[in-house]
C-alpha positions as CSV (number, residue, x, y, z in Angstrom):
1,M,-182.2,-154.1,41.6
2,V,-179.8,-155.3,39.2
3,R,-179.9,-151.7,37.7
4,N,-179.0,-149.8,40.9
5,Q,-176.1,-152.3,41.4
6,S,-174.9,-151.3,38.0
7,V,-175.2,-147.9,38.7
8,G,-173.1,-148.2,41.6
9,R,-170.5,-150.1,40.4
10,I,-170.1,-147.4,37.6
11,L,-170.1,-144.5,40.1
12,M,-167.5,-146.5,42.3
13,L,-165.0,-146.7,38.9
14,L,-165.6,-143.1,38.1
15,C,-164.6,-141.9,41.9
16,F,-161.5,-144.7,41.7
17,G,-160.7,-143.3,38.3
18,T,-161.1,-139.4,39.3
19,A,-158.6,-140.2,42.2
20,I,-155.7,-142.1,40.2
21,L,-156.4,-139.0,37.9
22,S,-156.1,-136.7,40.5
23,L,-152.9,-138.4,42.2
24,A,-150.9,-138.6,38.6
25,V,-151.7,-135.0,38.1
26,H,-150.6,-134.3,41.5
27,W,-147.2,-136.5,40.9
28,R,-146.4,-134.7,37.6
29,I,-146.5,-131.2,38.9
30,S,-144.0,-132.0,42.1
31,A,-142.0,-133.8,39.8
32,S,-142.0,-130.6,37.3
33,M,-141.5,-128.3,40.3
34,K,-138.4,-130.1,41.6
35,P,-135.7,-128.5,39.1
36,Y,-137.1,-125.2,39.8
37,S,-136.7,-125.9,43.3
38,K,-133.2,-126.9,43.1
39,A,-132.2,-123.9,40.5
40,A,-133.6,-121.5,43.2
41,T,-131.9,-122.9,46.2
42,S,-128.7,-123.1,44.2
43,G,-129.1,-119.2,42.6
44,N,-129.5,-118.1,46.4
45,A,-126.4,-119.5,47.8
46,I,-124.5,-117.9,44.9
47,A,-126.2,-114.8,45.6
48,I,-125.2,-115.1,49.4
49,E,-121.7,-116.0,48.4
50,A,-121.8,-112.5,46.4
51,S,-122.9,-110.8,49.3
52,V,-120.8,-112.2,51.8
53,A,-118.0,-110.6,49.8
54,K,-119.4,-107.1,50.7
55,T,-120.2,-107.5,54.4
56,P,-118.5,-105.3,56.9
57,R,-116.2,-108.1,58.1
58,S,-114.9,-108.3,54.4
59,L,-114.5,-104.5,54.3
60,I,-112.8,-104.6,57.9
61,Q,-110.4,-107.3,56.3
62,S,-109.8,-105.1,53.4
63,K,-108.8,-102.0,55.7
64,K,-106.7,-104.2,57.8
65,Q,-104.8,-104.9,54.6
66,N,-104.5,-101.4,53.6
67,T,-103.6,-100.6,57.2
68,T,-100.5,-103.1,57.2
69,V,-99.5,-101.5,53.6
70,N,-99.9,-97.7,54.8
71,N,-97.8,-99.1,58.1
72,L,-94.8,-100.6,55.8
73,L,-94.4,-97.8,53.7
74,P,-92.5,-95.6,56.4
75,S,-90.6,-98.5,57.2
76,L,-89.6,-98.8,53.3
77,L,-89.3,-95.1,52.8
78,A,-86.8,-95.1,55.9
79,Q,-85.0,-97.9,54.8
80,V,-84.4,-96.1,51.2
81,S,-83.4,-92.7,53.0
82,A,-81.3,-94.7,55.2
83,K,-79.6,-96.3,52.4
84,Q,-79.7,-92.8,50.6
85,K,-77.5,-91.4,53.7
86,P,-73.6,-91.8,54.3
87,S,-72.6,-94.4,56.7
88,S,-71.2,-93.0,60.4
89,N,-67.9,-94.1,59.8
90,L,-67.3,-92.6,56.5
91,A,-69.0,-89.4,57.6
92,T,-66.5,-88.7,60.7
93,N,-64.1,-89.3,58.1
94,E,-65.2,-87.0,55.5
95,M,-62.2,-84.6,55.7
96,Q,-61.5,-81.3,53.5
97,V,-58.7,-78.9,53.5
98,V,-58.9,-75.4,52.0
99,V,-56.2,-73.0,51.8
100,D,-56.7,-69.4,51.4
101,L,-53.5,-67.8,50.4
102,S,-54.4,-64.3,51.1
103,D,-55.2,-65.0,54.8
104,Y,-52.1,-67.2,54.9
105,R,-54.2,-70.0,56.7
106,V,-54.9,-73.1,56.0
107,Y,-58.7,-74.4,57.6
108,I,-59.5,-77.9,57.9
109,Y,-62.8,-79.3,57.4
110,R,-65.3,-82.0,58.6
111,L,-68.8,-82.5,57.6
112,E,-68.4,-78.8,55.7
113,Q,-67.4,-77.5,59.8
114,V,-64.3,-75.9,60.5
115,I,-62.8,-78.0,63.4
116,A,-59.0,-76.2,62.9
117,S,-57.1,-73.5,61.4
118,Y,-53.4,-73.0,60.9
119,P,-51.1,-70.0,59.8
120,I,-49.1,-70.7,57.2
121,G,-46.3,-69.4,55.0
122,V,-46.9,-69.4,50.9
123,G,-45.2,-69.2,47.7
124,K,-42.9,-66.2,47.0
125,K,-42.8,-64.1,44.1
126,G,-41.9,-65.9,41.0
127,W,-42.6,-69.2,43.1
128,E,-46.5,-69.0,43.7
129,T,-48.1,-71.8,45.1
130,P,-50.3,-73.4,42.8
131,T,-54.1,-72.6,42.8
132,G,-56.6,-75.2,42.3
133,S,-57.9,-78.7,43.6
134,F,-55.7,-81.5,44.7
135,Q,-55.6,-84.2,47.0
136,V,-53.2,-85.8,49.4
137,M,-50.8,-87.9,47.4
138,H,-47.7,-88.5,49.8
139,K,-47.2,-88.6,53.7
140,Q,-43.8,-88.6,55.3
141,L,-42.1,-88.6,58.7
142,N,-38.9,-87.0,59.0
143,P,-38.7,-85.7,55.1
144,I,-35.3,-85.4,53.3
145,W,-35.4,-82.2,51.4
146,R,-33.6,-81.2,48.0
147,H,-33.1,-77.8,47.0
148,P,-35.0,-77.3,43.9
149,I,-32.2,-74.9,42.7
150,T,-29.0,-76.0,43.9
151,G,-29.7,-79.5,44.3
152,K,-28.6,-79.5,47.6
153,V,-29.9,-82.2,49.9
154,F,-31.0,-81.7,53.6
155,P,-31.4,-84.9,55.7
156,P,-34.0,-85.1,58.6
157,G,-33.0,-83.3,61.7
158,P,-34.2,-80.4,63.7
159,D,-32.4,-78.0,61.1
160,S,-34.6,-79.5,58.4
161,P,-36.3,-76.5,56.0
162,L,-38.9,-79.2,56.0
163,G,-39.6,-80.1,59.8
164,D,-40.2,-83.2,61.0
165,R,-43.8,-83.4,58.8
166,W,-44.3,-83.4,55.3
167,V,-47.8,-83.7,53.6
168,G,-47.5,-83.4,49.7
169,F,-50.7,-82.6,47.5
170,W,-48.3,-81.5,44.0
171,S,-46.2,-82.9,41.8
172,D,-45.0,-82.2,38.6
173,G,-43.2,-85.5,38.4
174,R,-39.7,-84.3,39.8
175,N,-40.5,-81.5,42.2
176,Q,-43.1,-81.5,44.9
177,I,-45.3,-79.2,46.7
178,G,-47.0,-79.5,50.1
179,F,-47.0,-78.8,54.0
180,H,-44.4,-78.8,55.7
181,G,-43.0,-77.7,59.1
182,T,-39.9,-75.2,59.7
183,P,-37.0,-74.3,61.8
184,D,-37.9,-70.6,61.8
185,S,-41.6,-70.6,62.9
186,G,-41.3,-66.1,62.5
187,Q,-41.3,-66.9,58.5
188,V,-44.9,-68.3,58.7
189,G,-47.9,-65.7,57.6
190,T,-45.4,-64.3,54.9
191,A,-44.8,-65.4,51.3
192,V,-41.4,-66.9,51.9
193,S,-41.3,-70.0,50.2
194,H,-40.5,-72.2,46.8
195,G,-44.2,-72.7,46.4
196,C,-44.4,-75.0,49.6
197,L,-46.7,-74.1,52.8
198,R,-44.7,-73.9,55.6
199,M,-46.3,-74.6,59.2
200,R,-44.8,-74.3,62.6
201,N,-44.0,-77.5,63.8
202,P,-46.8,-78.4,66.2
203,D,-49.3,-77.4,63.5
204,V,-48.0,-79.4,61.0
205,R,-48.0,-82.7,63.2
206,L,-51.8,-81.7,64.1
207,L,-52.6,-81.4,60.2
208,Y,-50.5,-84.8,59.5
209,K,-53.0,-87.1,61.8
210,Q,-55.9,-84.8,60.7
211,V,-55.8,-85.8,56.9
212,K,-55.0,-89.4,55.0
213,M,-54.1,-90.4,51.4
214,G,-56.7,-89.0,49.0
215,T,-58.2,-85.8,51.6
216,P,-59.4,-83.1,49.0
217,V,-57.2,-80.0,49.2
218,E,-58.6,-77.0,47.8
219,V,-55.8,-74.0,47.1
220,R,-57.4,-70.8,46.7
221,P,-55.7,-67.4,45.8
């Protein structure tokens, strides 16, 4: 009877020990698995963030940014193109005077388009009108004229050889050459002057209004 009790106690201790050992092994295994579980969770989070950066939504945002840039480019180019063009005020005042001595005419250009043309008298033999590129350097209402040979001075008036308008474009420091009117319009269209360009009085008045200081003047043979 006593022996049977001893055997029973031994079996109980073995069972109890086995249970404790099983619990200890299970706890150790569980403890060792937790770091791997955390690492796996963290790794999955990084992978998800990386995949989110490549999702269609991110591609749509990128496409929107590209679309915005593409929409800005034409406006920027338009601004550059606009900067590169002359202003309307400057363009409307862009005038040029071209004299064709062989045709006895002067042509007024605006933006490379002829807007007016007038007959002229040109320099006679020995007093030829100079050719080349010049610019308007003097404008005068009711000018006074001094004869280049005799030195006689002619005051303003209806009989003045210069008429009532003067537009000068050449000077040697003493004498000047330019456009002017005349009391004898019958001489317009001939080689009769001392180098100046004679015009009918109504025509030179129009020319006087159309040009300004610095307007280019090109005199062709």
